[in-house]
N, C-alpha and C positions, 0 to 999 in steps of 0.2 A: 504494499500500499504506500509506504513512504517512498519507494523507488518510483512509483508512478507519479506521485506528487512532485518529486524533484525533476523528473523528466518533463512533466507538464510545465513547471516553472521555467525550466531551461528553454523550452520551445517558445514559450510566451516572451521570455527575455529577448531571444533572438529576433522574434517578430517585431517587438516593440522598437528595437534599434534599427532593423532593416526596412520596415514598412514606410517610414517617412522618406527614406532615401529613394525607394522605388517609386513612390508617388511623385517626387520631385524630378525624377529622371526624365520623364516625358511631359510635355507641356503643349499648350495651344500655340500654333505658329503665330497667331495674332498677338500673343503676349510678347514675343521676341522681335517680330518684324511689323513695320507699319505699312499696311497694304495701301494706305492713301499717300504714301511717299514713294512713288515708283520712279526709278531712273533707268537709263540705258548705259551700260559700260561695254567697252571693247578692250580685249587683251589677248594674251597668249596663254593657252591652257598649259599649266604647269604640272598638274597631277589630278587624278580622279581617285578618291578614296571610296571604294565600294564597301561601305560599312553600315551597320545598323546603328541607330534608328534612321539616319538620313545619309544618302550619298552626298559627298562633298566634292565640289569642283573648285580647285585652286587656280585662279587666273591672275597672271601678272599684268597689271594695268600701268601704262606709262602716264604719269601726271604731266601737266603742262610745263612744270619746272624741271622735267627730266627724271625725276625720282620715280622708281617703280614700286608700286604697292601691290602686295599679294592680297587678293580678295578671296574670301571663302563664300561660295555660293552653295546653298543647300536646297534640297527639295525632298523627294520621296525616298523611301527605303529601296534597297536593291530589289526586293521582291516586287514592288510596285512598278519599278522601271522595266523589269523583266516581263511582267504581265502586259505592259504597254508595248512591247516589241523592241525595247531599248536595252536588251540584255547583253549584246556583244561588247565585251570589254574594249574591243578595238573601235567601236563606233565613235567614241570620243578620242580624238587623236591629240596626244601630248605634243606640244611644240607648234601647234597650228593656231591661227587667229579665230576667236569666237566673239560674238556679241551677244549680250543678254539683257533682258529687261528684268528688274528685280525690285522687291520691296526692301527698303533699307532697314538695317538693324536699328532698333530703338535706342540702343546704347551709344550710337555714333561709330562703332567699329566698322572696319571694311568687310562686312558681311551682308549677304542678301538672300532673300528667298526668291528663287527663280520663277518667273512666269513664262518667258519665252527665250529660246536659245537659237541664234542663227549660226549654223555650222560653216566651216570653211568653204564648202561647195554650195552655199546659199540656200540650204534647206532650213526650214523653220521647225522647231520643236515647240509645240504649244502645250503648256502645262496649266494647271488651275491651282488656286489657293487651297491647299489641303489634300490634293490628290493629283494623280496623273490623268489628264483628259482621255476620253475614249478614242481619240484620233490625234495623238501627239505629233504625228508627222504631217498632219493636215491633208490626208489622202482624199477627203471628200471635198477639198477646195474651199470650204467656208471661211477659213482663216479666222483671224481675231484671237484675242486672249480669252481664256476660259473665265476670268474674273470680270470681264467687261471693261478693263482699263485700256484706253487706247495708248498706243506708244508708237514711236517712229524709230527706225533704225538708220544710222548714218554710216556710209561706207568710208 
């Protein structure tokens, strides 16, 4: 009886310590990114981190003063991108130029939540806020951003 009580207390203690961390581990994207503050950036793809909970694209952006800033662009997890047909790790080519529209991080860091990506071969990948759209490569020709925010791309 005492052994069961001690085992129960041990499990409860672990859960009490771990549960708040798990709850904080994932958050609403709207909490971190301002979907009303959308910008377009262009740069060279430095790296793609295919990790959970969100794939990260690292893009080197040249500032007007010549300084290069590495931006971290986030969106869906690897499984969502695979389900949308963007699973080939060679689809995104390191060292090539990309342009993206993104919601800026609320804390002012060079981070953004990606809405649209323009690839080096001028294909557009349309994403939505919170998920990958049903037609991210715009095969149906409708175009536009899934969240309704207009944007323009500059060459």
